[in-house]
C-alpha positions as CSV (number, residue, x, y, z in Angstrom):
1,M,0.2,-0.2,0.1
2,T,1.6,3.5,-1.0
3,Q,1.4,6.7,1.6
4,D,-0.8,8.0,-1.1
5,S,-3.4,5.2,-1.0
6,R,-3.5,5.4,2.3
7,R,-4.5,8.9,2.7
8,T,-8.4,10.1,3.0
9,D,-10.0,13.3,2.2
10,H,-11.0,13.7,6.2
11,G,-7.4,14.7,7.6
12,P,-4.1,12.8,8.7
13,T,-4.2,8.8,9.0
14,I,-2.8,6.8,11.9
15,Y,-0.3,5.5,8.7
16,E,1.2,9.4,8.7
17,V,1.6,9.6,12.4
18,A,3.4,6.1,12.3
19,E,6.0,7.2,9.6
20,R,6.3,10.5,11.0
21,A,7.3,9.2,14.4
22,G,9.5,6.1,12.8
23,V,7.2,3.9,14.4
24,S,5.0,0.8,13.8
25,I,0.9,1.2,13.5
26,A,0.5,-0.6,17.2
27,T,3.0,1.5,18.6
28,V,1.3,4.4,17.7
29,S,-2.2,2.6,18.8
30,R,-0.6,1.9,22.3
31,T,0.3,5.2,22.7
32,L,-2.8,7.2,21.7
33,R,-4.9,4.7,23.8
34,G,-2.7,4.7,27.1
35,T,-2.6,0.8,26.9
36,G,1.0,-1.6,26.7
37,P,4.1,-0.5,27.0
38,V,5.6,1.9,25.4
39,A,9.1,3.7,26.2
40,P,9.2,7.4,27.0
41,E,10.9,8.2,24.1
42,T,8.7,6.5,21.6
43,R,5.8,7.9,23.6
44,R,7.0,11.5,23.2
45,R,7.7,11.2,19.3
46,V,4.1,9.4,18.6
47,L,2.6,12.8,20.5
48,E,4.5,15.2,18.9
49,A,3.8,13.8,15.4
50,A,-0.1,13.7,16.3
51,E,0.4,16.8,17.5
52,A,1.6,17.8,14.8
53,L,-0.9,16.4,12.0
54,R,-3.6,17.3,14.3
55,F,-4.7,13.8,14.1
56,T,-7.6,12.2,15.9
57,P,-8.2,8.7,16.1
58,S,-11.2,7.1,15.7
59,R,-11.2,3.6,16.9
60,A,-12.5,2.1,13.6
61,G,-9.5,3.6,11.7
62,V,-7.1,2.0,14.3
63,S,-8.9,-1.1,14.0
64,L,-8.8,-1.3,10.2
65,A,-5.2,-0.3,9.8
66,E,-4.3,-2.9,12.2
67,G,-6.1,-5.7,10.3
68,R,-8.8,-5.7,13.2
69,H,-12.7,-5.2,13.1
70,A,-13.4,-3.3,16.4
71,A,-15.9,-6.4,17.0
72,T,-15.7,-9.3,19.8
73,G,-17.6,-12.7,19.6
74,I,-19.4,-13.9,23.1
75,V,-20.2,-17.3,23.0
76,F,-23.2,-18.6,25.8
77,P,-24.7,-21.6,26.0
78,D,-28.6,-19.6,26.6
79,L,-29.5,-16.1,26.8
80,S,-32.3,-16.4,28.9
81,G,-32.3,-16.2,32.9
82,P,-30.8,-13.7,35.6
83,Y,-27.0,-15.4,35.4
84,Y,-26.1,-15.4,32.0
85,A,-27.5,-11.9,31.5
86,E,-25.5,-9.9,34.5
87,V,-22.7,-11.6,32.4
88,L,-23.8,-10.5,29.4
89,M,-23.9,-6.9,30.6
90,G,-20.8,-7.3,32.1
91,C,-19.3,-7.8,28.8
92,E,-21.1,-5.4,27.2
93,E,-20.4,-2.6,29.4
94,V,-16.7,-3.0,29.1
95,A,-16.9,-3.5,25.1
96,S,-18.8,-0.6,25.1
97,E,-16.5,1.8,26.9
98,L,-13.7,0.2,24.7
99,G,-15.3,1.1,21.7
100,R,-16.2,-2.6,20.5
101,S,-19.4,-3.9,19.2
102,M,-20.4,-6.8,20.3
103,I,-21.7,-10.1,18.2
104,V,-23.4,-12.9,20.4
105,L,-24.0,-16.5,19.7
106,S,-26.1,-18.7,21.7
107,T,-25.7,-22.0,21.4
108,R,-29.0,-23.6,22.5
109,G,-31.0,-25.4,20.3
110,R,-28.1,-24.9,17.7
111,S,-27.2,-27.3,15.5
112,E,-23.6,-27.2,14.0
113,V,-22.6,-25.4,16.9
114,P,-18.8,-25.9,15.6
115,R,-19.3,-24.0,12.1
116,L,-21.2,-21.8,13.7
117,V,-18.3,-20.6,16.2
118,R,-15.7,-21.0,13.4
119,D,-17.7,-18.9,11.1
120,L,-17.6,-16.2,14.3
121,A,-14.2,-16.1,14.9
122,G,-13.5,-15.2,11.3
123,R,-15.6,-11.9,12.0
124,V,-13.9,-11.0,15.1
125,D,-10.7,-9.8,16.9
126,G,-11.7,-12.5,19.4
127,L,-13.8,-14.6,21.4
128,V,-15.3,-14.9,24.9
129,V,-16.3,-18.2,25.2
130,F,-19.1,-19.5,28.2
131,G,-17.6,-23.2,29.6
132,G,-19.4,-26.0,28.5
133,T,-20.9,-24.5,24.9
134,V,-17.6,-25.5,22.4
135,P,-16.0,-28.4,22.3
136,D,-12.5,-28.9,23.9
137,D,-11.3,-29.9,20.5
138,L,-12.2,-26.6,18.8
139,L,-11.2,-24.3,21.6
140,A,-7.4,-26.1,21.4
141,E,-7.9,-25.5,17.6
142,L,-8.9,-21.7,18.0
143,A,-6.5,-21.3,20.8
144,G,-3.4,-22.8,18.7
145,G,-4.5,-20.8,15.4
146,G,-3.4,-17.7,17.6
147,H,-7.3,-16.3,17.9
148,P,-7.3,-14.4,21.2
149,L,-9.7,-16.4,23.5
150,V,-11.2,-15.9,26.8
151,L,-13.3,-18.6,28.8
152,I,-15.5,-18.0,31.2
153,A,-16.4,-20.8,34.2
154,S,-14.8,-23.0,32.1
155,A,-11.7,-25.9,33.0
156,P,-8.3,-24.2,32.1
157,L,-7.2,-24.3,28.4
158,P,-2.9,-23.8,27.4
159,G,-3.5,-20.7,25.0
160,A,-6.8,-18.9,26.3
161,D,-7.0,-16.8,29.3
162,L,-9.7,-17.8,31.8
163,V,-11.4,-15.9,34.3
164,A,-13.7,-18.0,36.6
165,A,-15.4,-17.4,40.1
166,E,-14.6,-19.4,43.3
167,N,-16.3,-22.5,43.9
168,H,-14.9,-25.2,46.1
169,D,-13.9,-23.5,49.4
170,S,-17.9,-21.9,49.4
171,A,-19.1,-25.2,48.5
172,V,-17.3,-26.4,51.6
173,R,-18.7,-23.2,54.0
174,L,-22.2,-23.9,52.7
175,A,-21.9,-28.0,53.4
176,E,-20.4,-27.0,56.6
177,H,-22.9,-24.8,57.6
178,L,-25.7,-27.2,56.5
179,V,-24.0,-30.3,58.5
180,G,-23.9,-27.8,61.6
181,H,-27.6,-27.3,61.7
182,G,-28.2,-31.0,62.1
183,H,-28.8,-32.2,58.4
184,R,-27.4,-35.3,57.4
185,T,-29.2,-36.5,54.0
186,F,-28.4,-34.3,51.5
187,T,-29.7,-34.2,47.5
188,L,-27.8,-32.0,45.1
189,L,-30.0,-30.9,42.2
190,G,-28.5,-29.9,38.7
191,A,-25.6,-32.2,37.6
192,G,-23.8,-30.8,34.4
193,D,-20.6,-30.7,32.8
194,G,-19.4,-27.5,33.6
195,S,-16.2,-27.1,35.5
196,D,-17.8,-25.2,37.9
197,I,-20.5,-26.9,38.8
198,A,-17.9,-30.1,39.0
199,Q,-16.3,-27.8,41.5
200,R,-19.1,-26.9,43.7
201,W,-20.2,-30.3,44.2
202,R,-16.4,-31.8,44.9
203,G,-16.4,-29.2,47.6
204,V,-19.7,-30.9,49.2
205,T,-19.2,-34.3,48.7
206,G,-15.9,-33.7,50.0
207,V,-17.3,-32.4,53.7
208,L,-20.0,-35.2,53.5
209,E,-17.7,-37.9,53.2
210,R,-15.2,-36.7,55.3
211,L,-17.9,-36.8,58.1
212,G,-19.3,-40.3,56.8
213,L,-22.4,-39.0,55.7
214,P,-24.2,-40.3,52.2
215,A,-23.1,-38.2,49.4
216,G,-25.0,-39.6,46.4
217,A,-24.4,-38.3,42.9
218,P,-26.2,-35.2,41.2
219,V,-29.9,-35.2,40.5
220,P,-30.2,-33.8,37.0
221,C,-32.5,-31.0,36.1
222,A,-32.9,-28.0,33.7
223,F,-31.1,-25.1,35.3
224,T,-34.9,-23.0,35.3
225,V,-37.7,-22.1,37.6
226,E,-39.3,-24.8,36.0
227,G,-36.8,-27.3,36.1
228,G,-36.2,-27.3,39.8
229,Y,-40.0,-27.2,40.2
230,A,-40.3,-30.6,38.4
231,A,-37.5,-32.6,40.1
232,G,-38.5,-30.9,43.4
233,R,-41.9,-32.4,43.3
234,E,-40.7,-35.4,42.3
235,L,-37.6,-35.5,45.0
236,L,-40.3,-33.9,47.9
237,A,-43.0,-36.2,47.1
238,R,-40.7,-39.4,47.9
239,T,-40.6,-41.2,51.1
240,G,-37.5,-40.2,53.1
241,R,-36.9,-37.2,51.6
242,P,-33.9,-35.7,51.9
243,D,-33.2,-33.4,55.1
244,A,-31.4,-30.6,52.5
245,V,-31.8,-29.9,48.7
246,V,-28.7,-27.9,47.7
247,C,-29.4,-27.1,44.1
248,A,-26.7,-25.8,41.3
249,D,-28.4,-22.5,41.4
250,D,-30.8,-20.1,42.4
251,Q,-33.5,-20.7,39.9
252,I,-33.4,-24.3,40.4
253,A,-33.3,-23.4,44.1
254,L,-36.7,-21.4,43.6
255,G,-37.9,-23.9,41.7
256,V,-37.7,-26.1,44.6
257,L,-39.2,-23.8,47.3
258,L,-42.5,-23.9,45.1
259,A,-42.5,-27.4,44.8
260,A,-42.5,-27.9,49.0
261,E,-45.0,-25.5,49.0
262,E,-47.4,-27.2,46.6
263,L,-46.6,-30.1,49.2
264,G,-47.9,-28.4,52.0
265,L,-44.2,-28.9,53.5
266,S,-42.7,-26.2,55.5
267,V,-39.0,-24.7,54.1
268,P,-36.8,-25.1,56.4
269,A,-38.5,-27.0,59.3
270,D,-39.2,-30.2,56.8
271,V,-36.3,-30.1,54.1
272,A,-33.3,-26.8,54.0
273,V,-33.0,-25.9,50.5
274,T,-29.9,-23.6,49.6
275,G,-29.0,-22.4,45.6
276,W,-26.1,-20.6,44.5
277,D,-25.2,-17.4,42.5
278,D,-27.6,-14.7,44.6
279,I,-29.9,-13.5,41.9
280,M,-32.2,-10.8,42.9
281,A,-34.9,-13.1,43.6
282,A,-33.6,-15.2,45.8
283,R,-33.5,-12.8,48.8
284,H,-36.6,-11.9,48.1
285,A,-38.1,-15.5,47.9
286,R,-40.0,-16.7,51.3
287,P,-38.3,-18.1,52.9
288,A,-35.2,-16.4,51.5
289,L,-32.8,-18.3,50.2
290,T,-29.6,-19.4,51.3
291,T,-26.9,-19.0,48.6
292,V,-23.6,-18.3,47.6
293,R,-23.6,-14.8,46.1
294,Q,-20.8,-14.9,42.7
295,P,-19.5,-11.7,41.1
296,M,-22.1,-12.5,37.5
297,R,-21.2,-9.1,36.1
298,E,-17.4,-8.6,37.0
299,L,-17.1,-12.2,35.7
300,G,-18.3,-10.5,32.0
301,A,-16.5,-7.6,32.5
302,R,-13.3,-8.8,33.7
303,A,-13.6,-11.3,30.4
304,A,-13.7,-8.6,27.9
305,R,-11.0,-6.4,29.6
306,A,-8.6,-9.5,29.0
307,L,-9.6,-10.1,25.6
308,D,-8.9,-6.8,24.8
309,E,-5.5,-7.0,26.1
310,L,-4.9,-9.8,24.3
311,I,-6.6,-8.1,20.9
312,G,-4.4,-5.4,21.3
313,G,-1.0,-7.4,21.7
314,E,-0.9,-5.3,25.2
315,R,0.6,-8.8,26.9
316,T,1.8,-12.5,26.1
317,G,1.2,-15.5,27.8
318,S,-2.3,-16.9,29.1
319,R,-3.6,-15.4,32.8
320,H,-6.4,-16.8,35.0
321,Q,-8.4,-14.7,37.4
322,T,-10.2,-16.5,40.1
323,L,-12.9,-14.0,41.7
324,P,-13.9,-14.3,45.3
325,T,-17.6,-15.8,46.3
326,E,-19.2,-15.6,49.5
327,L,-22.1,-17.6,51.9
328,V,-24.9,-16.0,52.3
329,V,-27.4,-17.3,55.0
330,R,-30.4,-16.8,55.1
331,A,-34.0,-18.3,56.2
332,S,-34.0,-21.1,53.7
333,C,-31.9,-23.3,56.1
334,G,-33.0,-22.8,59.5
335,T,-31.6,-21.3,62.6
336,H,-28.4,-22.7,63.2
337,P,-28.4,-24.8,66.8
338,L,-25.3,-22.4,67.7
339,E,-27.4,-19.6,67.2
340,E,-30.0,-20.1,69.3
341,A,-27.9,-21.0,72.0
């Protein structure tokens, strides 16, 4: 491309700033965005060149000059429900702040997911992928091919960033709290292949096994209020129902509360119920739901920022971020014996 072909009728271009300062286009971009390492002398030359040329960068122009799209792709299993909505909102807020557009792909009910993901990867600068939505071999292919890739709530993958919430330790605290109430029989509701769900169940079952209490396999159900209701109706109608139903997320737990009410059972007197996430409805349920609060919106925000760093070449190598979670004790597990003393 010749210098003349780089000129426009709308003023100086990033090419001219780079040529005047004697640096690459990427260095001009990093300097003017204020991101990434730039030597002081180099920074001075770039700023002087930009000022002399009266150059005003546009995100679209910088992205085009660097062979990028100014767009990111986000692959989620589902776009319904408060959990995914919060994570997606966190992504969108940061992407907007960074001047990026977002293309969202929901895999629920879709056939040929690998083809759709490959097509999306070719139209964006990088991908944020939620755990359990894309086959591992395709993720490895994308990461190995140099595509900037950030995973959320997933198992680690070489060449990809990971942003996840802490699961195991909070699950241990939840199980120990329930055992402290005197509960001895547990049902884990909501099986899943996701790394985050598996970590929660390892935490709970580890406590039960250590104390010699039965720890059965998680019972599958849909991660919705309707799924929790259907599973709860079947579970709580049985003879010998459990002391506590530990649910993989709050929506399942809210469905179990509805099922218990319909069956004439008192929560927590007849059965304790707990969730995970601390969505808004959890605190307003009756009884209010004991759960584990995780920073859903921050998960999305961190993922979007990490992806922007990878796209901009501001760092090399993958990074894993684990965000803290918090046990939130409410009425659905009852008054703790120690609190009664």
